[in-house]
C-alpha positions in Angstrom: 82.5 101.9 146.8 79.2 104.3 146.9 78.9 108.6 146.8 75.9 108.1 148.9 76.0 110.1 151.5 74.4 109.0 155.2 75.1 109.7 159.1 76.9 105.5 158.5 80.2 106.2 157.5 82.3 103.1 156.4 85.3 103.4 154.0 83.8 102.3 150.9 81.2 105.1 150.9 83.1 108.8 150.0 81.7 111.7 149.7 81.3 113.9 146.6 82.6 117.4 146.6 80.7 118.9 143.6 77.4 117.7 145.9 78.7 118.9 149.8 81.3 122.2 148.0 80.3 125.2 149.6 83.4 127.6 149.9 83.0 130.0 146.8 86.6 130.1 146.5 87.1 126.1 146.0 86.6 125.3 142.3 84.9 122.0 141.0 85.4 120.9 138.0 82.8 118.0 137.3 80.5 115.8 139.0 83.2 112.9 139.9 85.4 113.7 142.3 85.6 112.9 145.9 87.2 112.6 149.4 87.8 109.6 151.2 85.9 110.9 154.9 85.2 107.8 156.6 87.8 108.9 159.2 87.5 112.3 159.4 84.8 115.2 159.3 83.8 116.2 155.5 85.7 117.8 152.9 86.0 121.7 153.9 86.1 120.8 157.4 88.6 118.5 157.7 91.3 118.5 154.8 91.0 122.4 153.1 93.2 124.6 156.1 93.1 128.0 156.8 91.0 128.8 153.7 88.9 132.6 153.8 84.9 131.6 152.5 84.2 129.0 155.0 80.9 129.6 156.8 82.5 131.3 160.3 85.3 133.4 158.5 82.3 134.7 156.0 80.6 135.6 158.6 82.6 136.8 161.4 85.7 139.2 159.7 86.8 140.2 156.3 89.7 139.7 154.7 92.6 142.2 153.5 94.2 140.8 150.5 93.4 138.7 147.9 91.7 135.4 148.5 94.1 132.5 146.7 91.6 129.4 145.3 91.5 126.0 144.8 90.8 124.3 141.6 90.1 120.5 141.4 89.7 118.7 138.8 87.7 116.3 137.5 87.9 112.3 138.6 90.2 113.3 141.4 90.4 111.2 144.2 91.7 112.2 147.7 93.0 110.1 150.2 91.9 109.7 153.7 93.3 113.0 156.6 94.6 114.7 153.5 95.4 118.4 153.9 95.7 121.2 151.8 96.9 124.3 153.7 95.5 127.2 151.5 97.2 131.3 152.2 95.5 132.3 155.5 98.4 131.5 157.3 100.2 133.2 155.7 101.6 135.6 158.0 104.6 134.3 159.3 107.2 136.5 157.6 110.2 134.9 157.8 111.9 137.8 156.7 111.2 139.8 159.5 112.5 139.4 163.0 109.5 138.4 164.6 107.5 135.1 163.3 104.3 136.1 165.7 101.4 137.2 163.6 100.8 140.5 166.0 96.8 141.2 164.7 97.8 145.3 164.0 100.7 144.4 161.2 98.5 142.2 159.8 97.9 143.4 156.5 101.4 143.9 156.5 102.8 140.2 157.1 100.6 138.6 154.8 102.8 136.9 151.6 100.6 135.4 149.1 101.3 132.4 147.8 98.8 132.0 144.8 96.3 129.7 144.2 96.6 125.5 144.2 95.2 123.7 141.9 95.1 119.9 142.2 93.9 118.8 138.1 92.2 116.2 136.5 92.7 112.1 137.7 95.4 113.0 139.7 95.1 111.2 142.9 96.3 112.4 146.6 97.1 109.0 148.9 96.1 108.8 152.7 97.6 111.6 155.2 99.1 113.6 152.0 99.9 117.9 152.9 100.0 119.8 150.0 101.8 123.1 150.7 100.1 126.8 149.5 100.3 127.9 146.0 101.4 124.3 143.9 99.7 122.3 141.1 99.4 118.5 140.9 99.4 118.2 137.8 97.3 115.5 135.6 96.9 111.8 136.4 99.7 112.3 139.2 99.7 110.4 142.8 101.2 111.6 145.4 101.9 108.9 147.7 100.4 108.2 151.2 102.4 110.8 153.8 103.6 112.8 151.4 104.6 116.5 151.5 104.4 118.2 148.1 105.9 121.5 149.0 106.7 121.7 144.7 104.8 121.1 141.7 104.1 117.4 140.1 104.0 117.1 136.7 101.5 115.1 135.2 101.5 111.7 135.0 104.0 111.9 137.9 104.6 109.5 141.4 106.0 111.5 144.2 106.8 110.6 147.4 108.3 111.8 150.6 108.9 114.3 152.6 109.7 116.4 150.9 107.8 115.1 148.3 110.5 114.1 145.3 109.8 112.4 142.1 109.9 108.5 142.3 108.4 107.2 139.2 106.6 107.9 136.0 104.2 106.6 135.5 104.4 105.8 131.4 106.5 107.0 128.8 107.7 110.8 128.3 106.1 109.8 124.3 103.2 108.0 126.5 102.2 110.9 128.7 102.2 113.5 125.7 100.1 111.5 124.1 97.1 111.0 126.8 97.5 115.1 127.8 97.3 115.6 124.0 94.1 113.6 124.3 92.2 116.0 126.7 90.4 112.9 127.9 89.3 114.8 130.8 87.6 117.1 128.7 85.5 114.7 126.8 82.3 115.3 126.8 80.5 112.8 129.3 79.3 110.4 125.7 82.5 109.8 124.6 84.3 109.6 127.7 81.4 106.6 128.9 81.7 105.0 125.4 85.6 104.5 125.3 86.0 104.1 129.1 87.2 100.5 128.2 90.1 101.9 126.6 91.2 104.1 129.2 90.3 101.9 132.1 94.3 100.1 130.4 97.5 101.1 129.2 97.6 99.9 125.4 98.0 103.8 124.0 97.7 103.2 120.1 94.3 101.3 121.1 92.9 104.4 123.1 94.0 107.5 120.7 92.7 104.8 117.4 88.7 104.6 119.2 89.3 108.1 120.4 89.7 108.4 116.4 87.0 106.3 115.0 84.3 107.7 117.8 86.0 111.7 116.3 85.5 109.9 113.0 81.2 108.2 113.3 80.4 111.5 114.9 81.6 113.9 112.5 
């Protein structure tokens, strides 16, 4: 798989988010998260919707409310045609008789949903939709076509509309150990050195390798 950017799109080529995202309200941690953009425009053009901070909104108007932020961790995989909805369209008040976003009432109509967070190592499937204000936990999988309306726990697989948990990727004990290891926080040299253990399902070997690495570096 290549992250090279050129005019010829192919399913084996991806957009590396750290190289392309310009919106100051989108925060990319690390250098490895990608969007599979072969069938759409760029990540900012196609995936992130209703988010102040793009070139047009910055040039044409000033927001009336605090902008919700989008945080994306490292090694996140985002499938083609996924959608991440942000707060710019939260001007349809369901507790008012009228849903219409009248310009003179727009400030009062806005209801914040909070920041959206996609943590390290998560996988967002093709055509999944992430609603505003949710957190996708470390290593979670969002199935293709899922509609995520609530936060997803780490290393959990969710599917459906609305998305619901269908499986835990690992046992509760293994998940706890993985989270404690904080593998996505490791320095690059350690991550590279232990990649063979990360790309496996043996938590004992991964923990032992991490321990030995730290002892050798001490």
